[in-house]
N, C-alpha and C positions, 0 to 999 in steps of 0.2 A: 504459403503455410499449409501443411497437410491437415486433414480432418483430425488426425490424432493429436496434433500439436496445438490446435485451437482450444482456448479455455472455454469452459462450459458455465453458463449462468442459467439458473432457474428463477423464473418470476412467478411468485404466488400472489395473485391480485385478482379480486373478483369483479372489479370495474373493467369491462372489456376494452373500452377506449383507452384507458391508461395502460393496460396490459399490452395492447397492440402498439401503442406509441413507444413504450420502453423497448419492446421486442424489436421493432423496426430500427431504432437507433443503435441498439447493441449489435444487431446483425450487420449494420452498415460499418461498424467498427471491427468486424471480423470475428465476433464471438459466436459460439454455438449456443443457441437459446432454446429452452424448453419452458412451457407455460402451464399454469394451473389456476383454476378459479375457486378452489375450495381448500380448506385446511387439510382434510383427510387425504385428498388426492395429491396435494402438494407435498405432504410428508412422505407418501409412497414414492413419488417421483424423486424426492431427495435421496431416498434409500436406494432406488434403482439406478439413478443417473450419477450419483455422487458428484455433484457440481463443484466447481471451484468457489462459486459465490451464489448466494441466494438474495434476491430482492424480495422482501417479505412485508406484505401489508399486515398491519396489526388487526384491523377490523375485517374479519373473514366469517363467512357462514360455517357453522360447525366448529371445528377447532380454531381458536383465534391465534393470532400471530405470536403472542407471548407463550402459549402452550407449545406451539410448534418449535419455537426457539429453545424452550426448556428441554424438549425431547431430543432435539438435534444435538444439544450439548452433552446429553447423557449417552449418546451413541458413539462408541469408540471409532466407528468407521467414518463418522461425519464431524469429529471434533475440531478438524482443521478448516472446515468450510467457513468462509467469510459470510457474514450476515449484515445486510443493510435493511433497516426497518423503514417502512413508509407509514406515516401516521397523519390522519386528518385532525387528530385531537390536539387541543391546546394545553391539556393538563401535563405538567412536567412529570407527574408520578408514573405515567405509562412509559415515557421515554427512559426514566431512571430505572424502572423495573426491567425493561427490555435490555438495557446495558448490563444490569446486574445478572441477568440470566445468560449473558454471553454474547449479545449482539455486538458487532464491531462499530457500527455507525448508524445514524438515522437521518432521514430527510423528511421534512414536514410538507404535506400537500397544502396548496399547490406548489410545485417545485419547478426549477429550471432544469431542462434536459442536460444542459452543459454542466451544471453543478453535480447532478446525479452521475453522469459519465465520469467526471473528474474524481468523485469519491470512489467509484468502482475501480478506475485505473489505479488509484493510490493504494487501495486495499489489496488488489491483486499484486501490485509491485511489492508491497510489504510482505505478502505471503511468499513470493518468490525469493525475496532477499533472505527471509528467515531460513528457508531450505538451503540456500547457498551457504549461509553462515555456518550451518552444521558441518559442512564438509570443507570449510576453508582451511588453507594452509598458510604458512608464513609467506609474506610478499617481500621480495627483495629486488632492488635495482642497484647494482654495484654496492656502494657503501650505505645505502638507505634500506633499512630493514623494518618491516611493519609486522608486529606480532598481534594478531587479532585476539587470541585467547588471553594474553597478558595485558592487552590494551597498552602496548609499549611500542615506541618508535626509537630506533637506534640510528645514529648518524656517525659513521666512522667509529663504531663501537661505544659511542657515548649516548646516554639516554637524552631524548629531547622532551622537555616539559611542555606538554600540550594540554589544553583544556579538553573536557569530554567532547564538546562540540567540534573542536578542531580535529581531534582524532577521528571522529565519525566521518567528517567531511573528507579528510585525507584518505581514509580507508575506503569510503564509498567510491571515490574517483580512481584510486590506485588499483582497485580490483579490475577496472576496465580501462586500461590505458588507451587514449585516443577517443574515448566515448565522451560526447558532449552532454553535460548535465545542465538543465535550466536551473535558475535560482529556486523555483518551486520544488523541483525534484531534490535539490540539496536540502531544503527545509524539511521535506518529508523524510528523507534519509537520516537527518540529524535529530529532529525533534518529534517525528511521528506525524501521522495524518491529522489535520485539523488545527495544528499549532499555527498561530498567527505571528509571523516574523516578516519584517520588511526586507525587500531586496537589498536595501542599503546596509542592513545589519549583516547580511551574508557577505557583502563586499568587504565590510570592515573586518569580519572574522577571517576571511581569506587573506587579507593584507597581513594580519597578525601571523597567520600560519606561514606565509611566505618568509617573513622575517626569521622565524624560528628554524626554517629548513636550510638556511645558509646557502651553500653552493647549489642546492637542489630547489631553490625558490622558483627558478624558471620552469620547473616541471608543472607548476600550477599555472596554466595558460588561460588567459581571458579570451573568450570567443565573443567578439563584439556583437551586441544585439541579441545574443542567445543565452550565454552562461559561461561555464568553465569546463576545462577538461584537464586530465593528468597526462602530460606528455612524457613518454618514456625517455630517460636520459641516454 
């Protein structure tokens, strides 16, 4: 992956050991990483680097994380940047206020590196999916037609009655034929990040979807031990 293609993450955290730990793990995952230890400097870096995502500590010297979040969301050049808050506080009011100001997610210290990375991956996937959706066209495989804008599926010119979750799962996979999606990725795509749904629930939903697709049921293929994929007919 070229330097231009790599996604950029800004870490605004005044505890250097935490900053270095997060930075190391993100670089290991292939991200471009910039760091800041104060609110004012972090805001300047956000404006100059325009990162894809910011890991933002709430308790900072100078400008605190909540004020940074508020200013970022008022900046038209930064309004699509994803924000994950880091907080050592137990008070729910800080988390609620941060989310109301426009933060996308939060992680409470002390935290698991795996959980933080998973949250970052999910937010960046969601951001990419949103941009793709804006330019999506009708998807068609012979007699199976998927209209994203109308949320409609036609099979031999007849409408197929799908639930919202079934449509989202079908659309998610049909956009990338042959691409294998884990159950967790399907949950994120259907319900959004942070929604708790068991793998069994996803299996049951896809069984129902297959029944409704008739002759095209075999297009939803199980990849044992991994998840599912849409196989082009």
